[in-house]
ChimeraX commands (.cxc) that place a marker at each C-alpha (Angstrom):
marker #1 position 101.49,84.32,134.02 radius 0.5
marker #1 position 100.82,84.49,138.08 radius 0.5
marker #1 position 104.04,85.16,139.98 radius 0.5
marker #1 position 104.72,81.47,141.63 radius 0.5
marker #1 position 105.44,82.70,145.02 radius 0.5
marker #1 position 102.67,85.05,145.67 radius 0.5
marker #1 position 99.97,82.15,144.69 radius 0.5
marker #1 position 101.74,79.40,146.82 radius 0.5
marker #1 position 101.10,81.50,149.88 radius 0.5
marker #1 position 97.54,81.31,149.64 radius 0.5
marker #1 position 97.27,77.69,147.44 radius 0.5
marker #1 position 99.13,75.27,146.03 radius 0.5
marker #1 position 100.93,75.90,142.58 radius 0.5
marker #1 position 100.33,73.64,140.12 radius 0.5
marker #1 position 101.56,73.20,136.71 radius 0.5
marker #1 position 100.45,70.74,133.78 radius 0.5
marker #1 position 103.01,69.18,131.45 radius 0.5
marker #1 position 102.09,72.32,128.71 radius 0.5
marker #1 position 102.44,74.65,131.87 radius 0.5
marker #1 position 105.90,73.86,132.89 radius 0.5
marker #1 position 107.10,73.57,128.59 radius 0.5
marker #1 position 105.77,76.88,128.28 radius 0.5
marker #1 position 107.45,79.17,130.93 radius 0.5
marker #1 position 109.73,81.75,129.78 radius 0.5
marker #1 position 113.17,80.42,129.42 radius 0.5
marker #1 position 116.59,82.41,130.46 radius 0.5
marker #1 position 119.78,81.45,128.58 radius 0.5
marker #1 position 122.13,79.92,131.08 radius 0.5
marker #1 position 124.96,78.35,129.52 radius 0.5
marker #1 position 125.20,77.80,125.52 radius 0.5
marker #1 position 122.80,75.27,124.67 radius 0.5
marker #1 position 121.26,75.54,128.23 radius 0.5
marker #1 position 117.96,76.99,129.49 radius 0.5
marker #1 position 116.58,77.69,132.87 radius 0.5
marker #1 position 113.18,78.00,133.83 radius 0.5
marker #1 position 111.64,79.29,137.33 radius 0.5
marker #1 position 108.58,76.88,138.47 radius 0.5
marker #1 position 108.70,78.06,141.84 radius 0.5
marker #1 position 111.00,80.22,144.94 radius 0.5
marker #1 position 110.28,81.19,148.60 radius 0.5
marker #1 position 112.92,82.62,150.56 radius 0.5
marker #1 position 114.33,79.55,151.39 radius 0.5
marker #1 position 114.10,77.63,148.23 radius 0.5
marker #1 position 113.94,77.35,144.06 radius 0.5
marker #1 position 112.58,74.88,141.79 radius 0.5
marker #1 position 113.28,75.00,138.07 radius 0.5
marker #1 position 114.24,72.64,135.08 radius 0.5
marker #1 position 117.04,73.07,132.75 radius 0.5
marker #1 position 116.96,72.57,128.75 radius 0.5
marker #1 position 119.93,70.68,128.15 radius 0.5
marker #1 position 121.15,70.81,124.40 radius 0.5
marker #1 position 122.75,67.89,122.90 radius 0.5
marker #1 position 126.45,68.20,124.23 radius 0.5
marker #1 position 125.97,71.07,126.17 radius 0.5
marker #1 position 127.67,71.30,129.68 radius 0.5
marker #1 position 126.69,73.07,132.89 radius 0.5
marker #1 position 130.14,74.31,133.93 radius 0.5
marker #1 position 131.80,73.10,137.66 radius 0.5
marker #1 position 130.54,75.79,140.07 radius 0.5
marker #1 position 129.75,75.51,143.45 radius 0.5
marker #1 position 126.95,77.04,146.35 radius 0.5
marker #1 position 128.61,78.08,149.59 radius 0.5
marker #1 position 125.23,77.86,151.16 radius 0.5
marker #1 position 122.46,75.70,149.42 radius 0.5
marker #1 position 122.59,72.29,148.40 radius 0.5
marker #1 position 120.76,70.88,145.21 radius 0.5
marker #1 position 118.37,67.46,144.44 radius 0.5
marker #1 position 118.06,67.00,141.39 radius 0.5
marker #1 position 116.09,64.32,139.07 radius 0.5
marker #1 position 116.60,63.97,135.29 radius 0.5
marker #1 position 113.26,63.92,133.56 radius 0.5
marker #1 position 114.67,63.13,130.32 radius 0.5
marker #1 position 117.76,62.54,128.56 radius 0.5
marker #1 position 121.17,61.31,129.77 radius 0.5
marker #1 position 123.89,63.58,131.63 radius 0.5
marker #1 position 127.41,62.84,133.33 radius 0.5
marker #1 position 127.48,64.21,136.79 radius 0.5
marker #1 position 130.22,63.00,139.30 radius 0.5
marker #1 position 131.91,60.35,136.98 radius 0.5
marker #1 position 128.73,58.50,136.54 radius 0.5
marker #1 position 126.53,58.32,133.51 radius 0.5
marker #1 position 122.69,59.15,134.56 radius 0.5
marker #1 position 119.73,57.95,132.21 radius 0.5
marker #1 position 116.18,59.41,132.63 radius 0.5
marker #1 position 114.67,58.86,136.35 radius 0.5
marker #1 position 118.48,59.26,138.27 radius 0.5
marker #1 position 118.33,61.17,141.43 radius 0.5
marker #1 position 121.36,63.01,142.74 radius 0.5
marker #1 position 122.35,65.52,145.57 radius 0.5
marker #1 position 124.78,67.55,145.79 radius 0.5
marker #1 position 125.63,68.88,149.05 radius 0.5
marker #1 position 126.92,72.96,150.00 radius 0.5
marker #1 position 130.41,73.81,148.43 radius 0.5
marker #1 position 130.75,71.11,146.77 radius 0.5
marker #1 position 132.10,71.47,143.18 radius 0.5
marker #1 position 129.59,70.15,140.40 radius 0.5
marker #1 position 129.23,70.18,137.21 radius 0.5
marker #1 position 126.48,68.42,134.42 radius 0.5
marker #1 position 127.70,66.82,131.23 radius 0.5
marker #1 position 125.05,66.31,128.58 radius 0.5
marker #1 position 125.30,63.82,126.18 radius 0.5
marker #1 position 126.48,64.43,122.94 radius 0.5
marker #1 position 123.51,62.27,121.65 radius 0.5
marker #1 position 120.76,63.09,122.64 radius 0.5
marker #1 position 119.02,66.61,124.92 radius 0.5
marker #1 position 118.34,66.18,128.42 radius 0.5
marker #1 position 115.37,67.94,130.94 radius 0.5
marker #1 position 116.46,68.03,134.58 radius 0.5
marker #1 position 114.47,68.97,137.21 radius 0.5
marker #1 position 116.32,71.12,140.43 radius 0.5
marker #1 position 114.89,71.78,144.18 radius 0.5
marker #1 position 117.70,74.88,145.51 radius 0.5
marker #1 position 117.89,74.58,149.10 radius 0.5
marker #1 position 119.29,77.39,150.99 radius 0.5
marker #1 position 121.06,76.05,154.17 radius 0.5
marker #1 position 121.46,79.44,155.67 radius 0.5
marker #1 position 120.67,82.73,155.18 radius 0.5
marker link #1:1,2 radius 0.2
marker link #1:2,3 radius 0.2
marker link #1:3,4 radius 0.2
marker link #1:4,5 radius 0.2
marker link #1:5,6 radius 0.2
marker link #1:6,7 radius 0.2
marker link #1:7,8 radius 0.2
marker link #1:8,9 radius 0.2
marker link #1:9,10 radius 0.2
marker link #1:10,11 radius 0.2
marker link #1:11,12 radius 0.2
marker link #1:12,13 radius 0.2
marker link #1:13,14 radius 0.2
marker link #1:14,15 radius 0.2
marker link #1:15,16 radius 0.2
marker link #1:16,17 radius 0.2
marker link #1:17,18 radius 0.2
marker link #1:18,19 radius 0.2
marker link #1:19,20 radius 0.2
marker link #1:20,21 radius 0.2
marker link #1:21,22 radius 0.2
marker link #1:22,23 radius 0.2
marker link #1:23,24 radius 0.2
marker link #1:24,25 radius 0.2
marker link #1:25,26 radius 0.2
marker link #1:26,27 radius 0.2
marker link #1:27,28 radius 0.2
marker link #1:28,29 radius 0.2
marker link #1:29,30 radius 0.2
marker link #1:30,31 radius 0.2
marker link #1:31,32 radius 0.2
marker link #1:32,33 radius 0.2
marker link #1:33,34 radius 0.2
marker link #1:34,35 radius 0.2
marker link #1:35,36 radius 0.2
marker link #1:36,37 radius 0.2
marker link #1:37,38 radius 0.2
marker link #1:38,39 radius 0.2
marker link #1:39,40 radius 0.2
marker link #1:40,41 radius 0.2
marker link #1:41,42 radius 0.2
marker link #1:42,43 radius 0.2
marker link #1:43,44 radius 0.2
marker link #1:44,45 radius 0.2
marker link #1:45,46 radius 0.2
marker link #1:46,47 radius 0.2
marker link #1:47,48 radius 0.2
marker link #1:48,49 radius 0.2
marker link #1:49,50 radius 0.2
marker link #1:50,51 radius 0.2
marker link #1:51,52 radius 0.2
marker link #1:52,53 radius 0.2
marker link #1:53,54 radius 0.2
marker link #1:54,55 radius 0.2
marker link #1:55,56 radius 0.2
marker link #1:56,57 radius 0.2
marker link #1:57,58 radius 0.2
marker link #1:58,59 radius 0.2
marker link #1:59,60 radius 0.2
marker link #1:60,61 radius 0.2
marker link #1:61,62 radius 0.2
marker link #1:62,63 radius 0.2
marker link #1:63,64 radius 0.2
marker link #1:64,65 radius 0.2
marker link #1:65,66 radius 0.2
marker link #1:66,67 radius 0.2
marker link #1:67,68 radius 0.2
marker link #1:68,69 radius 0.2
marker link #1:69,70 radius 0.2
marker link #1:70,71 radius 0.2
marker link #1:71,72 radius 0.2
marker link #1:72,73 radius 0.2
marker link #1:73,74 radius 0.2
marker link #1:74,75 radius 0.2
marker link #1:75,76 radius 0.2
marker link #1:76,77 radius 0.2
marker link #1:77,78 radius 0.2
marker link #1:78,79 radius 0.2
marker link #1:79,80 radius 0.2
marker link #1:80,81 radius 0.2
marker link #1:81,82 radius 0.2
marker link #1:82,83 radius 0.2
marker link #1:83,84 radius 0.2
marker link #1:84,85 radius 0.2
marker link #1:85,86 radius 0.2
marker link #1:86,87 radius 0.2
marker link #1:87,88 radius 0.2
marker link #1:88,89 radius 0.2
marker link #1:89,90 radius 0.2
marker link #1:90,91 radius 0.2
marker link #1:91,92 radius 0.2
marker link #1:92,93 radius 0.2
marker link #1:93,94 radius 0.2
marker link #1:94,95 radius 0.2
marker link #1:95,96 radius 0.2
marker link #1:96,97 radius 0.2
marker link #1:97,98 radius 0.2
marker link #1:98,99 radius 0.2
marker link #1:99,100 radius 0.2
marker link #1:100,101 radius 0.2
marker link #1:101,102 radius 0.2
marker link #1:102,103 radius 0.2
marker link #1:103,104 radius 0.2
marker link #1:104,105 radius 0.2
marker link #1:105,106 radius 0.2
marker link #1:106,107 radius 0.2
marker link #1:107,108 radius 0.2
marker link #1:108,109 radius 0.2
marker link #1:109,110 radius 0.2
marker link #1:110,111 radius 0.2
marker link #1:111,112 radius 0.2
marker link #1:112,113 radius 0.2
marker link #1:113,114 radius 0.2
marker link #1:114,115 radius 0.2
marker link #1:115,116 radius 0.2
marker link #1:116,117 radius 0.2
view
């Protein structure tokens, strides 16, 4: 596949659903895989594929914020249970974790924006 960042420099970068699901997945945590969709020097867009009951442990990003959408499934974040279609924002330096429901797998789309170099 072509490099998404290089493509964006000269044209739109478009992936249909099979293009997204077919991209390479990297193990991130037990039961959690990450797919890079696009990246440049300021932003990263990707997908987390979470198996039922999996967890992205508590962490923070000192120089970035997250915009996150739940595409499928159910997760617990910030003491709330979210279902398909939900959105949440995580400001820089705020600790956060994602707990996938034990009842179903979940798909999470994220946009990671660096707020400083």
